TIMAR-665685 format. One record per atom (N, C-alpha, C, O, CB): x, y, z; residue in one letter; atom name; residue number from 1. Coordinates in pm, 1 decimal. Each point is the difference from the previous one (the first is absolute). Glycine has a CB too. Layout:
% TIMAR-665685
<u X v Y w Z aa A at CA i NUM>
...
% end
This chain:
% TIMAR-665685
<u 86.3 v -92.9 w 22.0 aa X at N i 1>
<u -109.2 v 65.9 w -33.8 aa X at CA i 1>
<u 98.5 v 145.6 w -29.3 aa X at C i 1>
<u -34.9 v 97.8 w -66.2 aa X at O i 1>
<u -196.3 v -246.7 w 222.7 aa X at CB i 1>
<u 375.5 v 126.4 w -78.6 aa X at N i 2>
<u 52.8 v 190.4 w 8.9 aa X at CA i 2>
<u 44.0 v 11.6 w -160.9 aa X at C i 2>
<u -0.4 v 115.9 w -41.3 aa X at O i 2>
<u 141.8 v -77.4 w 339.6 aa X at CB i 2>
<u -110.8 v -121.4 w -377.0 aa X at N i 3>
<u 38.5 v -30.8 w -150.5 aa X at CA i 3>
<u -136.8 v 130.8 w -15.5 aa X at C i 3>
<u 29.4 v 114.0 w -35.8 aa X at O i 3>
<u 85.8 v -456.3 w -30.6 aa X at CB i 3>
<u -213.6 v 315.3 w 88.6 aa X at N i 4>
<u -166.0 v 99.9 w -57.3 aa X at CA i 4>
<u 1.0 v 100.9 w 43.0 aa X at C i 4>
<u -62.9 v 87.1 w -60.2 aa X at O i 4>
<u -91.7 v -227.1 w 59.6 aa X at CB i 4>
<u 219.5 v 171.0 w 112.7 aa X at N i 5>
<u -8.4 v 117.5 w 143.4 aa X at CA i 5>
<u 99.4 v 133.0 w -156.5 aa X at C i 5>
<u 114.3 v -13.0 w -44.0 aa X at O i 5>
<u -54.0 v -200.6 w 441.2 aa X at CB i 5>
<u -160.0 v 315.7 w -433.2 aa X at N i 6>
<u 82.4 v 120.1 w -72.2 aa X at CA i 6>
<u 95.0 v 16.1 w 84.0 aa X at C i 6>
<u 116.1 v -26.5 w -31.2 aa X at O i 6>
<u -281.3 v 150.3 w -80.5 aa X at CB i 6>
<u 125.2 v -69.2 w 254.4 aa X at N i 7>
<u 103.0 v 35.2 w 73.7 aa X at CA i 7>
<u 147.3 v -46.6 w 109.7 aa X at C i 7>
<u 88.9 v 45.4 w 72.0 aa X at O i 7>
<u -299.9 v 49.0 w -141.1 aa X at CB i 7>
<u 156.1 v -207.6 w 18.1 aa X at N i 8>
<u 130.1 v -74.2 w 36.2 aa X at CA i 8>
<u 93.3 v -56.5 w -107.4 aa X at C i 8>
<u 110.0 v -51.1 w 21.1 aa X at O i 8>
<u -238.3 v -5.1 w 167.4 aa X at CB i 8>
<u 59.7 v 75.4 w -323.0 aa X at N i 9>
<u 40.0 v -28.0 w -142.2 aa X at CA i 9>
<u 125.2 v 106.8 w 4.9 aa X at C i 9>
<u 114.4 v -26.2 w -37.2 aa X at O i 9>
<u -372.3 v -49.2 w -96.5 aa X at CB i 9>
<u 220.3 v 180.2 w 178.3 aa X at N i 10>
<u 43.9 v 155.8 w -12.0 aa X at CA i 10>
<u 186.2 v -32.4 w 118.6 aa X at C i 10>
<u 123.0 v 0.1 w -5.2 aa X at O i 10>
<u -490.4 v 181.7 w -7.0 aa X at CB i 10>
<u 274.8 v -198.3 w 80.2 aa X at N i 11>
<u 141.1 v -65.8 w 165.1 aa X at CA i 11>
<u 63.5 v -55.2 w -76.5 aa X at C i 11>
<u 104.0 v 45.8 w -47.4 aa X at O i 11>
<u -204.1 v -122.2 w 280.0 aa X at CB i 11>
<u 43.6 v -49.1 w -264.3 aa X at N i 12>
<u 110.8 v -120.3 w -62.9 aa X at CA i 12>
<u 132.0 v 111.8 w -103.1 aa X at C i 12>
<u 121.7 v 1.8 w 18.4 aa X at O i 12>
<u -375.2 v -260.6 w -59.9 aa X at CB i 12>
<u 164.8 v 348.1 w -73.5 aa X at N i 13>
<u 78.3 v -23.0 w -117.7 aa X at CA i 13>
<u 118.3 v 138.3 w 75.9 aa X at C i 13>
<u 114.1 v 17.1 w -42.9 aa X at O i 13>
<u -336.6 v -127.6 w -219.8 aa X at CB i 13>
<u 152.9 v 204.5 w 393.1 aa X at N i 14>
<u 90.3 v 117.6 w 49.9 aa X at CA i 14>
<u 146.9 v -121.3 w 78.7 aa X at C i 14>
<u 120.4 v 24.1 w 9.4 aa X at O i 14>
<u -384.5 v 228.3 w 62.2 aa X at CB i 14>
<u 183.8 v -381.0 w -27.7 aa X at N i 15>
<u 127.8 v -91.1 w 111.5 aa X at CA i 15>
<u 107.4 v -8.4 w -119.4 aa X at C i 15>
<u 117.4 v 32.6 w 17.9 aa X at O i 15>
<u -279.1 v -230.2 w 178.6 aa X at CB i 15>
<u 90.2 v 130.2 w -375.8 aa X at N i 16>
<u 119.2 v -38.7 w -53.4 aa X at CA i 16>
<u 78.4 v 90.2 w -67.3 aa X at C i 16>
<u 80.8 v -45.1 w -81.1 aa X at O i 16>
<u -177.2 v -138.3 w 74.0 aa X at CB i 16>
<u 89.1 v 302.0 w 24.4 aa X at N i 17>
<u 82.2 v 104.9 w -46.7 aa X at CA i 17>
<u 91.2 v 38.3 w 94.6 aa X at C i 17>
<u 113.7 v 19.5 w -42.9 aa X at O i 17>
<u -275.9 v 51.2 w -92.1 aa X at CB i 17>
<u 137.9 v -49.8 w 286.2 aa X at N i 18>
<u 38.4 v -2.1 w 128.6 aa X at CA i 18>
<u -52.8 v 106.1 w 50.5 aa X at C i 18>
<u 28.7 v 19.3 w 118.1 aa X at O i 18>
<u 154.6 v -133.1 w -145.8 aa X at CB i 18>
<u -284.1 v 226.4 w -46.5 aa X at N i 19>
<u -9.8 v 61.1 w 30.9 aa X at CA i 19>
<u -123.6 v -20.1 w 178.5 aa X at C i 19>
<u -19.3 v 101.0 w 67.6 aa X at O i 19>
<u 137.0 v -23.3 w -370.1 aa X at CB i 19>
<u -149.1 v -145.7 w 323.9 aa X at N i 20>
<u -79.5 v -45.6 w 128.9 aa X at CA i 20>
<u 86.3 v -138.3 w 54.4 aa X at C i 20>
<u -1.1 v -119.2 w -30.8 aa X at O i 20>
<u -266.4 v 216.6 w -66.7 aa X at CB i 20>
<u 325.7 v -32.1 w 173.8 aa X at N i 21>
<u 148.4 v -104.2 w 96.1 aa X at CA i 21>
<u -82.6 v -23.7 w 159.7 aa X at C i 21>
<u 65.8 v -40.0 w 96.0 aa X at O i 21>
<u 229.6 v 201.6 w -216.7 aa X at CB i 21>
<u -412.9 v -138.0 w 130.5 aa X at N i 22>
<u -110.6 v -92.4 w 122.5 aa X at CA i 22>
<u -24.1 v -127.8 w -67.2 aa X at C i 22>
<u 0.2 v -109.6 w 55.9 aa X at O i 22>
<u -153.3 v 314.5 w 47.9 aa X at CB i 22>
<u 130.7 v -180.4 w -238.5 aa X at N i 23>
<u -136.2 v -148.3 w -50.5 aa X at CA i 23>
<u 83.9 v -102.6 w 21.8 aa X at C i 23>
<u 82.5 v 48.9 w 77.1 aa X at O i 23>
<u -240.2 v 32.3 w -293.2 aa X at CB i 23>
<u 190.8 v -201.6 w 195.1 aa X at N i 24>
<u 60.3 v -64.9 w -45.9 aa X at CA i 24>
<u -93.6 v -208.2 w -83.5 aa X at C i 24>
<u -98.1 v -63.7 w 38.3 aa X at O i 24>
<u 300.8 v 293.1 w 172.9 aa X at CB i 24>
<u -128.7 v -248.2 w -294.5 aa X at N i 25>
<u -104.3 v -112.6 w -9.4 aa X at CA i 25>
<u 92.3 v -204.5 w 53.6 aa X at C i 25>
<u 106.4 v -60.0 w -15.6 aa X at O i 25>
<u -261.6 v 283.5 w -257.2 aa X at CB i 25>
<u 84.2 v -234.4 w 305.6 aa X at N i 26>
<u 38.6 v -143.5 w 102.6 aa X at CA i 26>
<u 19.0 v -107.0 w -158.8 aa X at C i 26>
<u -56.4 v 37.2 w -102.9 aa X at O i 26>
<u -147.8 v -1.0 w 413.9 aa X at CB i 26>
<u 297.1 v -178.6 w -308.5 aa X at N i 27>
<u 3.7 v -127.2 w -56.0 aa X at CA i 27>
<u -104.3 v 55.2 w -94.0 aa X at C i 27>
<u 8.6 v 46.4 w -113.6 aa X at O i 27>
<u 66.4 v -239.9 w 302.7 aa X at CB i 27>
<u -216.8 v 166.5 w -73.7 aa X at N i 28>
<u -80.3 v -21.8 w -132.4 aa X at CA i 28>
<u -149.1 v 57.5 w -43.2 aa X at C i 28>
<u -116.7 v -37.8 w -9.9 aa X at O i 28>
<u 250.9 v -158.1 w 47.1 aa X at CB i 28>
<u -4.9 v 378.4 w -66.8 aa X at N i 29>
<u -7.4 v 104.4 w -38.6 aa X at CA i 29>
<u -128.9 v 94.7 w 73.1 aa X at C i 29>
<u -44.0 v 105.8 w -45.0 aa X at O i 29>
<u 172.4 v -224.5 w -164.0 aa X at CB i 29>
<u -159.0 v 70.7 w 293.5 aa X at N i 30>
<u -120.2 v 65.4 w 113.0 aa X at CA i 30>
<u 61.7 v 97.7 w 43.1 aa X at C i 30>
<u 102.7 v -20.1 w 64.8 aa X at O i 30>
<u -218.0 v -164.0 w 24.9 aa X at CB i 30>
<u 64.0 v 332.7 w -116.9 aa X at N i 31>
<u 26.0 v 142.3 w -4.6 aa X at CA i 31>
<u -1.1 v -43.5 w 145.8 aa X at C i 31>
<u -61.5 v -95.2 w 47.9 aa X at O i 31>
<u -41.8 v 265.0 w -269.4 aa X at CB i 31>
<u 203.3 v -59.9 w 299.3 aa X at N i 32>
<u -32.6 v -14.4 w 144.1 aa X at CA i 32>
<u 109.0 v 181.1 w 43.1 aa X at C i 32>
<u 102.8 v 48.0 w -47.9 aa X at O i 32>
<u -133.7 v -434.8 w 88.6 aa X at CB i 32>
<u -59.7 v 429.2 w 62.5 aa X at N i 33>
<u 8.7 v 109.2 w 26.9 aa X at CA i 33>
<u 43.8 v -9.4 w 140.6 aa X at C i 33>
<u -71.4 v -49.8 w 87.1 aa X at O i 33>
<u -82.0 v 126.7 w -260.1 aa X at CB i 33>
<u 334.2 v -3.0 w 206.3 aa X at N i 34>
<u 70.2 v -22.2 w 113.3 aa X at CA i 34>
<u -14.9 v -153.1 w 55.1 aa X at C i 34>
<u -3.5 v -3.8 w 123.0 aa X at O i 34>
<u -27.5 v 259.6 w -78.9 aa X at CB i 34>
<u 21.7 v -378.2 w -106.2 aa X at N i 35>
<u -9.0 v -127.5 w 23.8 aa X at CA i 35>
<u -156.2 v -71.2 w 15.7 aa X at C i 35>
<u -49.7 v -111.4 w 16.2 aa X at O i 35>
<u 287.0 v 169.5 w 85.6 aa X at CB i 35>
<u -282.1 v 96.5 w -119.3 aa X at N i 36>
<u -206.9 v -29.5 w -2.0 aa X at CA i 36>
<u -101.2 v -29.2 w -164.5 aa X at C i 36>
<u -11.8 v 77.5 w -94.9 aa X at O i 36>
<u 22.3 v 147.9 w 329.3 aa X at CB i 36>
<u -58.5 v -338.6 w -219.6 aa X at N i 37>
<u -13.7 v -50.5 w -138.6 aa X at CA i 37>
<u -139.5 v 158.0 w -4.9 aa X at C i 37>
<u -92.9 v 53.5 w 60.5 aa X at O i 37>
<u 170.9 v -437.9 w -78.0 aa X at CB i 37>
<u 3.3 v 388.4 w -97.7 aa X at N i 38>
<u -155.9 v 111.4 w -69.9 aa X at CA i 38>
<u -93.8 v -74.0 w -53.1 aa X at C i 38>
<u 1.2 v -99.4 w -72.6 aa X at O i 38>
<u 119.5 v 286.6 w -13.5 aa X at CB i 38>
<u -251.2 v -84.4 w 162.5 aa X at N i 39>
<u -134.4 v -113.2 w -65.8 aa X at CA i 39>
<u -53.9 v 134.6 w -8.4 aa X at C i 39>
<u 9.8 v 96.4 w 75.9 aa X at O i 39>
<u -60.4 v -382.2 w 40.6 aa X at CB i 39>
<u -39.0 v 260.1 w -283.9 aa X at N i 40>
<u -58.9 v 29.0 w -88.1 aa X at CA i 40>
<u -137.9 v 118.2 w 32.8 aa X at C i 40>
<u -107.9 v -23.5 w 54.4 aa X at O i 40>
<u 220.9 v -224.1 w -137.6 aa X at CB i 40>
<u -91.7 v 299.7 w 60.6 aa X at N i 41>
<u -102.9 v 111.7 w -8.5 aa X at CA i 41>
<u -186.7 v -71.0 w 1.2 aa X at C i 41>
<u -87.7 v 46.8 w -72.6 aa X at O i 41>
<u 319.6 v 116.0 w -98.2 aa X at CB i 41>
<u -254.9 v -281.9 w 271.8 aa X at N i 42>
<u -169.2 v -59.1 w -74.7 aa X at CA i 42>
<u -18.1 v -43.7 w 144.5 aa X at C i 42>
<u 58.7 v -86.3 w 65.3 aa X at O i 42>
<u -58.2 v -30.3 w -367.2 aa X at CB i 42>
<u -79.9 v 184.7 w 327.3 aa X at N i 43>
<u -82.4 v 8.8 w 124.0 aa X at CA i 43>
<u -20.3 v -165.1 w 28.3 aa X at C i 43>
<u 59.6 v -48.9 w 95.9 aa X at O i 43>
<u -195.8 v 309.4 w -149.5 aa X at CB i 43>
<u 61.3 v -334.9 w -21.2 aa X at N i 44>
<u -29.6 v -141.9 w 50.7 aa X at CA i 44>
<u 92.9 v -68.3 w -1.2 aa X at C i 44>
<u -48.3 v -108.7 w 32.0 aa X at O i 44>
<u -132.9 v 106.0 w -90.0 aa X at CB i 44>
<u 346.0 v -20.8 w 34.7 aa X at N i 45>
<u 64.3 v -24.2 w 60.1 aa X at CA i 45>
<u 43.1 v 102.6 w 82.3 aa X at C i 45>
<u 102.1 v -65.8 w 19.8 aa X at O i 45>
<u -84.5 v -90.4 w -156.9 aa X at CB i 45>
<u -9.6 v 199.5 w 166.0 aa X at N i 46>
<u 44.5 v 97.7 w 100.0 aa X at CA i 46>
<u -69.6 v -74.1 w 143.8 aa X at C i 46>
<u 58.3 v -37.3 w 101.7 aa X at O i 46>
<u -50.9 v 284.8 w -286.9 aa X at CB i 46>
<u -92.5 v -250.5 w 165.2 aa X at N i 47>
<u -160.6 v -65.1 w 98.0 aa X at CA i 47>
<u 16.8 v -122.4 w 18.8 aa X at C i 47>
<u -26.2 v -41.8 w 112.8 aa X at O i 47>
<u -153.6 v 166.1 w -207.0 aa X at CB i 47>
<u 217.5 v -198.9 w 14.1 aa X at N i 48>
<u 28.5 v -143.9 w 2.4 aa X at CA i 48>
<u 113.0 v -9.8 w 41.4 aa X at C i 48>
<u 8.0 v -112.3 w 49.8 aa X at O i 48>
<u -131.3 v 51.0 w -205.5 aa X at CB i 48>
<u 242.6 v 126.9 w 167.5 aa X at N i 49>
<u 164.7 v -7.5 w 76.0 aa X at CA i 49>
<u -62.6 v -15.8 w 174.2 aa X at C i 49>
<u -7.4 v -89.0 w 84.8 aa X at O i 49>
<u 198.0 v 304.0 w -292.1 aa X at CB i 49>
<u -228.7 v -62.4 w 193.8 aa X at N i 50>
<u -68.4 v 48.0 w 164.7 aa X at CA i 50>
<u -98.7 v -120.2 w 88.1 aa X at C i 50>
<u 27.7 v -43.4 w 111.8 aa X at O i 50>
<u -54.5 v 315.6 w -229.4 aa X at CB i 50>
<u -76.5 v -305.3 w 46.0 aa X at N i 51>
<u -62.7 v -125.7 w 25.8 aa X at CA i 51>
<u 104.3 v -91.3 w 61.7 aa X at C i 51>
<u 10.4 v -25.2 w 120.0 aa X at O i 51>
<u -175.3 v 56.4 w -310.2 aa X at CB i 51>
<u 237.4 v -75.3 w 96.0 aa X at N i 52>
<u 96.1 v -167.8 w -0.3 aa X at CA i 52>
<u 91.2 v 119.9 w 144.0 aa X at C i 52>
<u 35.1 v -93.8 w 71.6 aa X at O i 52>
<u 19.6 v -105.6 w -450.0 aa X at CB i 52>
<u -15.5 v 294.1 w 435.4 aa X at N i 53>
<u 90.4 v 21.3 w 80.7 aa X at CA i 53>
<u -51.1 v -3.5 w 130.8 aa X at C i 53>
<u 52.2 v -52.6 w 98.3 aa X at O i 53>
<u 60.0 v 163.1 w -258.5 aa X at CB i 53>
<u -261.5 v -25.5 w 150.0 aa X at N i 54>
<u -34.0 v 1.1 w 120.4 aa X at CA i 54>
<u -89.4 v -152.3 w 113.5 aa X at C i 54>
<u -28.2 v -19.2 w 118.2 aa X at O i 54>
<u 39.1 v 294.8 w -255.4 aa X at CB i 54>
<u -24.2 v -354.5 w -6.7 aa X at N i 55>
<u -51.3 v -158.0 w 41.2 aa X at CA i 55>
<u 118.8 v -89.1 w 78.6 aa X at C i 55>
<u -17.7 v -106.4 w 59.3 aa X at O i 55>
<u -143.6 v 101.9 w -293.1 aa X at CB i 55>
<u 274.7 v 70.7 w 219.3 aa X at N i 56>
<u 90.1 v -106.3 w -3.7 aa X at CA i 56>
<u 45.4 v 8.8 w 215.1 aa X at C i 56>
<u 80.1 v -79.3 w 49.5 aa X at O i 56>
<u 34.2 v 119.4 w -415.8 aa X at CB i 56>
% end
């Protein structure tokens, strides 16, 4: 889903050009900001993640 998010696409492009130093890509290609996974701007996905965290 990260590859479909327009804002994350821009961040990935800037990262590869060396203009976004706080972003990195892990071995699987997952975009991270300061070591944390970037979650696309998808309301249902974010809601699902939050529900999963609160159930643990």
